[in-house]
C-alpha positions in Angstrom: 169.7 58.9 113.4 172.8 57.4 115.1 174.4 59.0 118.2 178.1 58.4 117.6 181.3 58.3 119.7 183.1 61.0 117.8 186.7 61.3 116.6 189.3 63.3 118.4 189.1 67.0 118.5 191.9 67.5 116.0 190.4 65.2 113.4 186.9 66.5 114.0 188.0 70.1 113.5 189.7 69.2 110.2 186.5 67.5 108.9 184.4 70.5 110.0 186.8 73.0 108.4 186.7 71.0 105.1 182.9 71.0 105.4 182.7 74.7 105.0 185.5 75.0 102.5 187.9 76.9 104.7 191.6 77.3 103.9 192.6 78.6 107.4 191.8 77.8 111.0 188.4 78.7 112.6 188.1 82.1 114.3 185.8 82.7 117.3 183.8 79.6 116.4 182.5 81.2 113.2 183.0 80.2 109.6 185.5 82.4 107.7 183.8 81.8 104.4 180.1 81.8 103.4 178.2 78.6 102.9 176.5 77.8 99.7 173.1 79.3 99.1 170.4 77.6 97.1 168.1 80.0 95.3 165.4 77.4 94.7 162.4 76.7 96.9 160.8 73.3 96.2 157.0 73.4 95.7 155.1 70.2 95.3 151.4 69.3 95.6 152.2 66.4 98.1 155.6 67.1 99.7 157.7 69.8 101.3 161.3 69.5 102.4 162.6 69.9 106.0 166.1 69.7 107.4 166.9 67.4 110.2 169.4 69.2 112.5 171.5 66.0 112.9 172.6 66.6 109.3 174.9 69.4 110.7 175.7 67.9 114.1 179.5 68.0 113.5 179.5 71.7 112.6 177.6 72.4 115.8 179.6 70.0 118.1 182.9 71.4 116.7 181.6 74.9 117.4 181.9 76.0 113.8 178.4 77.2 114.0 175.9 77.7 116.8 172.9 75.5 117.1 170.9 78.7 116.9 172.1 79.2 113.3 170.1 76.1 112.2 167.3 78.2 110.7 169.8 80.4 108.7 171.5 77.4 107.1 168.2 75.6 106.4 166.9 78.7 104.7 170.1 79.1 102.6 169.9 75.5 101.6 166.3 75.8 100.3 164.4 74.1 103.1 161.1 75.3 104.5 160.8 73.2 107.7 162.9 72.6 110.8 163.5 69.3 112.8 165.4 70.1 116.0 167.7 67.7 117.9 167.4 68.2 121.7 170.9 67.0 122.5 172.7 69.6 120.4 171.6 72.4 122.8 173.3 71.1 126.0 170.2 71.7 128.1 171.0 69.0 130.5 174.5 70.5 131.1 173.1 73.9 132.0 173.2 75.0 135.6 169.5 76.2 135.3 167.6 73.9 133.0 164.4 75.9 133.1 166.2 79.0 131.9 168.1 77.0 129.3 164.8 75.7 127.9 163.3 79.2 127.9 166.3 80.4 125.9 166.0 77.5 123.5 162.3 78.2 122.8 162.8 82.0 122.6 165.8 82.0 120.3 164.5 79.2 118.1 161.2 81.0 117.6 163.0 84.2 116.8 165.2 82.5 114.2 162.4 80.5 112.6 160.3 83.7 112.3 163.2 85.7 110.9 163.7 83.2 108.1 160.0 82.3 107.6 160.4 78.6 108.4 158.1 76.1 110.1 159.1 74.5 113.4 158.0 70.9 112.9 159.3 68.6 115.6 162.0 68.0 118.2 163.9 64.8 118.3 164.4 64.0 122.0 167.6 62.1 123.0 169.4 61.3 126.2 166.5 61.9 128.6 166.3 58.4 129.9 165.2 55.1 128.3 161.5 54.5 128.1 161.5 50.7 127.7 163.7 49.7 130.6 162.5 47.2 133.3 162.6 49.6 136.2 159.3 51.5 136.5 161.1 54.2 138.5 163.5 54.8 135.6 160.7 54.8 133.1 158.7 57.3 135.1 161.8 59.5 135.5 162.4 59.3 131.7 158.7 60.3 131.1 159.1 63.3 133.3 162.3 64.3 131.6 160.5 64.2 128.2 157.9 66.6 129.5 160.1 69.7 129.2 160.7 69.0 125.5 157.0 68.4 124.8 156.2 71.7 126.5 158.9 73.4 124.3 157.5 71.8 121.2 154.1 73.2 122.0 155.5 76.7 122.6 157.3 76.6 119.3 154.3 75.5 117.3 155.7 72.1 116.4 153.3 69.2 115.6 155.4 66.4 117.2 158.3 65.2 119.2 160.3 62.1 118.3 161.1 59.7 121.1 163.2 56.5 121.4 162.2 53.2 122.7 165.4 51.8 124.1 165.5 49.4 127.0 165.1 45.6 127.4 165.6 43.4 124.4 163.0 40.8 125.2 160.1 41.4 122.8 157.3 40.7 125.3 158.7 42.8 128.1 159.8 45.6 125.7 156.3 45.8 124.2 154.7 46.0 127.7 157.1 48.7 128.9 156.9 50.6 125.6 153.1 50.7 125.7 153.1 52.1 129.3 155.5 54.9 128.4 153.7 55.7 125.1 150.3 56.0 126.8 151.7 58.2 129.5 153.5 60.5 127.1 150.6 60.6 124.6 148.1 61.5 127.3 150.3 64.3 128.5 151.1 65.7 125.1 147.5 65.5 123.8 146.6 68.4 126.0 149.2 70.5 124.2 148.2 69.2 120.7 151.6 67.5 120.3 152.1 64.0 118.7 154.4 61.4 120.1 156.4 59.8 117.2 158.5 56.6 117.4 161.3 56.3 115.0 162.9 53.0 113.9 166.2 53.8 115.8 167.8 50.4 116.4 167.2 47.2 118.3 163.5 46.3 118.9 162.3 49.7 117.7 163.6 48.7 114.3 161.5 45.6 114.2 158.7 47.4 112.4 156.1 44.6 112.7 156.6 44.5 116.5 156.5 48.3 116.8 153.3 48.5 114.9 151.7 45.9 117.2 152.7 48.1 120.1 151.3 51.3 118.5 148.1 49.6 117.4 147.6 48.4 121.0 148.2 51.9 122.3 145.6 53.1 119.8 145.8 56.9 120.5 145.4 59.4 117.7 148.5 61.4 118.6 150.8 58.4 118.8 152.4 57.4 115.5 155.6 56.8 113.6 158.5 58.6 112.0 159.8 56.1 109.4 163.5 56.5 108.7 165.0 55.1 105.5 167.9 53.8 107.5 168.4 52.7 111.1 167.1 49.2 110.8 169.9 47.5 112.7 168.5 45.0 115.2 171.7 44.3 117.1 175.4 45.2 117.1 178.7 43.6 118.1 179.0 43.8 121.9 175.5 45.0 122.4 176.5 48.6 121.6 173.8 51.0 120.7 175.8 52.7 118.0 179.1 52.5 116.0 180.0 48.8 116.1 179.2 46.4 113.2 175.6 45.5 112.7 174.9 41.8 113.2 171.3 41.7 111.9 169.3 44.1 109.9 165.5 44.4 109.3 164.6 44.8 105.7 164.5 48.5 105.2 161.8 48.5 102.5 159.5 46.2 104.4 160.1 48.2 107.5 159.2 51.6 106.0 156.2 50.1 104.3 155.0 48.7 107.6 155.5 52.0 109.4 153.9 54.3 106.9 150.2 53.7 107.8 150.9 55.6 111.1 153.5 58.0 109.8 153.2 61.7 110.8 156.7 62.5 109.5 159.2 60.8 107.2 163.0 60.9 107.4 165.0 60.6 104.1 168.3 59.2 105.5 171.4 59.2 103.3 175.0 58.0 103.7 176.9 58.1 100.4 176.3 58.8 96.7 177.5 57.3 93.4 178.7 59.4 90.5 175.2 59.7 89.2 174.0 61.2 92.5 172.1 58.1 93.6 172.3 56.9 97.3 174.5 53.9 97.3 172.6 51.8 99.9 169.0 53.1 99.6 166.7 53.0 96.5 165.1 56.4 96.8 162.7 55.9 94.0 161.4 52.7 95.7 161.2 54.4 99.1 159.4 57.6 97.9 157.0 55.6 95.7 156.0 53.7 98.9 155.6 57.0 100.7 153.4 58.4 98.0 151.3 55.3 97.6 150.7 55.2 101.4 148.8 58.5 101.2 151.3 60.4 103.3 151.4 64.1 102.5 153.6 66.7 104.1 157.2 67.2 105.0 160.0 64.9 104.1 163.0 65.5 106.3 166.5 65.3 104.9 169.0 63.6 107.3 172.5 63.2 105.9 174.6 60.9 108.0 177.6 60.1 105.8 181.3 60.4 106.4 182.7 61.0 102.9 181.0 64.2 101.8 181.0 67.3 104.0 177.8 67.9 105.9 176.9 70.7 103.6 177.6 68.8 100.4 175.9 65.6 101.7 172.8 67.6 102.7 172.6 69.3 99.4 173.2 66.0 97.5 170.4 64.4 99.5 168.1 67.4 98.8 168.8 67.2 95.1 168.2 63.4 95.0 165.0 63.8 96.9 163.7 66.5 94.5 164.7 64.5 91.4 163.0 61.4 92.8 159.8 63.1 93.8 159.5 64.6 90.3 159.8 61.1 88.8 157.2 59.4 90.9 154.4 57.7 89.1 
């Protein structure tokens, strides 16, 4: 899940308005026309479908919809689980963070209950890097993550997703990552929350190295969240996002390596061909590996493309995922 430097407000607003099919300007930050509604709930023996909130980040950031409407749109689009993104709620910008977190938990629980959806996990971003050299900075980042772990427990989630950004020396990165993972996993175990690492760029996308770290940690509530994308090992200028990728880990090898410790799976998508297939990811190959690994549970849809609207891209990903699952051997 990339965290981008976004376009100008004018361009963003145009994209967001197109996303919801409007013919006029936004009014009071609310859509002037209804979104599509899918009258089809997917039921499968092995898999359920959840929606990653990042799929609609532009709608939220452009104030077309409130982040607290997440459950409503997930329900309308035929999902049964919710994967929250911490940074979309501006908790760190609030004058009283404790009250802001309480509001987030209360309103999110209210909405998930209203629409009969499961709260699954919170993706934690911008709370400090967990694999930096400075122990003081790592310790502060760990403390910053606690509030989201507490929130996840109060919401009935099973996990939080963390990032392992920091140094790019494999030996040092592994050492610092293990220290942070042990500290977070021990804290979260008392609340029955899992700590999940996503392949999210740089050394965290070196799946073989990440699995070595997790095997050394060897705690039952510390695992992975394999993402079908996000395997860039380094970018032009050392940027975390947006610039051209210089080296990429093989996505199929990476997902296969991460699946033995998977506690969630993210079905990333970017663009689609005329037949509805993802243009850069072989979904049948990916989902067959997921099934063969023995993983059962939610598959999270995370649309991250620029060509389709967020709504159309999300629904296209959902359809492709369902069609793929129904054709697994």
